[in-house]
C-alpha positions as a Markdown table, in Angstrom:
| # | Residue | x | y | z |
|---|---|---|---|---|
| 1 | Met | 20.9 | 14.0 | 24.9 |
| 2 | Gly | 19.2 | 15.8 | 22.0 |
| 3 | His | 16.4 | 14.4 | 20.0 |
| 4 | His | 17.0 | 13.5 | 16.4 |
| 5 | Thr | 14.6 | 13.9 | 13.6 |
| 6 | Lys | 14.9 | 11.8 | 10.6 |
| 7 | Ala | 12.8 | 12.1 | 7.5 |
| 8 | Asp | 13.0 | 9.8 | 4.5 |
| 9 | Leu | 12.6 | 12.2 | 1.7 |
| 10 | Thr | 12.3 | 9.5 | -0.9 |
| 11 | Val | 9.2 | 8.2 | 0.9 |
| 12 | Ile | 7.7 | 11.7 | 1.3 |
| 13 | Arg | 8.4 | 12.5 | -2.4 |
| 14 | Gly | 6.9 | 9.1 | -3.3 |
| 15 | Met | 3.8 | 9.9 | -1.2 |
| 16 | Ala | 3.4 | 13.2 | -3.0 |
| 17 | Asp | 3.6 | 11.3 | -6.4 |
| 18 | Gly | 1.3 | 8.6 | -5.3 |
| 19 | Leu | -1.3 | 11.2 | -4.2 |
| 20 | Lys | -1.1 | 12.9 | -7.6 |
| 21 | His | -1.9 | 9.5 | -9.2 |
| 22 | Val | -4.9 | 9.1 | -7.0 |
| 23 | His | -6.1 | 12.5 | -8.0 |
| 24 | Thr | -5.7 | 11.7 | -11.6 |
| 25 | Ala | -7.6 | 8.4 | -11.2 |
| 26 | Phe | -10.4 | 10.2 | -9.5 |
| 27 | Lys | -10.5 | 12.9 | -12.2 |
| 28 | Glu | -10.6 | 10.3 | -15.0 |
| 29 | Ile | -13.6 | 8.4 | -13.6 |
| 30 | Ser | -16.5 | 9.1 | -15.8 |
| 31 | Lys | -20.0 | 9.5 | -14.3 |
| 32 | Leu | -21.2 | 6.1 | -13.1 |
| 33 | Asn | -24.8 | 6.4 | -14.1 |
| 34 | Glu | -23.9 | 7.1 | -17.8 |
| 35 | Arg | -21.9 | 3.8 | -18.0 |
| 36 | Tyr | -24.8 | 1.6 | -17.1 |
| 37 | Glu | -27.8 | 3.8 | -18.1 |
| 38 | Asp | -28.9 | 1.5 | -20.9 |
| 39 | Asp | -28.6 | -1.6 | -18.7 |
| 40 | Leu | -30.7 | -0.1 | -15.8 |
| 41 | Gly | -33.7 | 1.1 | -17.7 |
| 42 | His | -36.0 | 3.8 | -16.4 |
| 43 | Gly | -37.2 | 2.4 | -13.1 |
| 44 | Asp | -36.5 | 3.0 | -9.4 |
| 45 | Leu | -33.1 | 1.2 | -9.8 |
| 46 | Ser | -32.0 | 3.7 | -12.4 |
| 47 | His | -33.1 | 6.6 | -10.2 |
| 48 | Ala | -31.3 | 5.3 | -7.2 |
| 49 | Ile | -28.2 | 4.6 | -9.2 |
| 50 | Gly | -28.4 | 8.2 | -10.6 |
| 51 | Glu | -28.7 | 9.7 | -7.1 |
| 52 | Phe | -25.8 | 7.6 | -5.9 |
| 53 | Ala | -23.7 | 8.7 | -9.0 |
| 54 | Asp | -24.5 | 12.3 | -8.4 |
| 55 | Asn | -23.5 | 12.0 | -4.7 |
| 56 | Trp | -20.4 | 10.2 | -5.8 |
| 57 | Asp | -19.4 | 12.9 | -8.3 |
| 58 | Lys | -19.8 | 15.6 | -5.5 |
| 59 | Ser | -17.8 | 13.5 | -3.0 |
| 60 | Arg | -15.2 | 12.7 | -5.7 |
| 61 | Glu | -14.7 | 16.4 | -6.4 |
| 62 | Glu | -14.2 | 17.0 | -2.6 |
| 63 | Leu | -11.8 | 14.1 | -2.4 |
| 64 | Met | -9.8 | 15.3 | -5.4 |
| 65 | Gly | -9.4 | 18.7 | -3.7 |
| 66 | Glu | -8.2 | 17.0 | -0.5 |
| 67 | Val | -5.9 | 14.6 | -2.2 |
| 68 | Asp | -4.4 | 17.5 | -4.2 |
| 69 | Thr | -3.9 | 19.5 | -1.1 |
| 70 | Met | -2.2 | 16.6 | 0.6 |
| 71 | Ala | 0.1 | 16.0 | -2.4 |
| 72 | Lys | 1.2 | 19.6 | -2.4 |
| 73 | Ile | 1.8 | 19.4 | 1.4 |
| 74 | Ala | 4.0 | 16.3 | 1.0 |
| 75 | Lys | 5.9 | 17.9 | -1.8 |
| 76 | Ala | 6.5 | 21.1 | 0.2 |
| 77 | Ala | 7.5 | 19.0 | 3.2 |
| 78 | Ala | 10.1 | 17.2 | 1.3 |
| 79 | Glu | 11.4 | 20.4 | -0.2 |
| 80 | Ala | 11.5 | 22.0 | 3.2 |
| 81 | Tyr | 13.4 | 19.1 | 4.8 |
| 82 | Asp | 15.8 | 19.1 | 2.0 |
| 83 | Asp | 16.4 | 22.8 | 2.4 |
| 84 | Ile | 16.8 | 22.6 | 6.1 |
| 85 | Asp | 19.3 | 19.7 | 5.7 |
| 86 | Lys | 21.4 | 21.8 | 3.2 |
| 87 | Gln | 21.3 | 24.8 | 5.6 |
| 88 | Leu | 22.4 | 22.7 | 8.5 |
| 89 | Ala | 25.2 | 21.1 | 6.5 |
| 90 | Lys | 26.4 | 24.5 | 5.4 |
| 91 | Ala | 26.3 | 25.8 | 9.0 |
| 92 | Leu | 28.3 | 22.7 | 10.2 |
| 93 | Arg | 30.9 | 23.2 | 7.4 |
| 94 | Glu | 31.3 | 26.9 | 8.3 |
| 95 | Ala | 31.6 | 26.1 | 12.0 |
| 96 | Lys | 34.4 | 23.7 | 11.3 |
| 97 | Glu | 36.4 | 26.2 | 9.2 |
| 98 | Pro | 39.0 | 28.2 | 11.2 |
| 99 | Lys | 38.2 | 31.9 | 11.4 |
| 100 | Lys | 40.4 | 34.0 | 9.3 |
| 101 | Ser | 41.9 | 37.0 | 11.2 |
| 102 | His | 42.4 | 40.3 | 9.6 |
| 103 | Lys | 45.7 | 41.3 | 11.4 |
| 104 | Ser | 47.9 | 43.5 | 9.4 |
| 105 | Gly | 51.0 | 42.7 | 11.4 |
| 106 | Lys | 52.1 | 46.4 | 11.6 |
| 107 | Gly | 52.2 | 48.5 | 14.7 |
| 108 | Lys | 49.0 | 47.8 | 16.5 |
């Protein structure tokens, strides 16, 4: 027996949309150290928080790129599955249709 592949395109498209929302959330997060700079003062804690925030900003940029790539892959996968489904349905319809012959009915 053949193997069947089943893809829930609604879930895949939802995943792409969800990843876009994650990307947007990361993009809209302001720099952490700027939010609390006045509260932290100018000591070691402020320096440590500043380093953490700088590292977070770099990591956030990397995560944004990866999340964006994953969103694009999920969207492309849903589109590809949808296209394959349409092509297979067309092929099945055409296979079921009787072949039209081009007999002229005269002398051959």
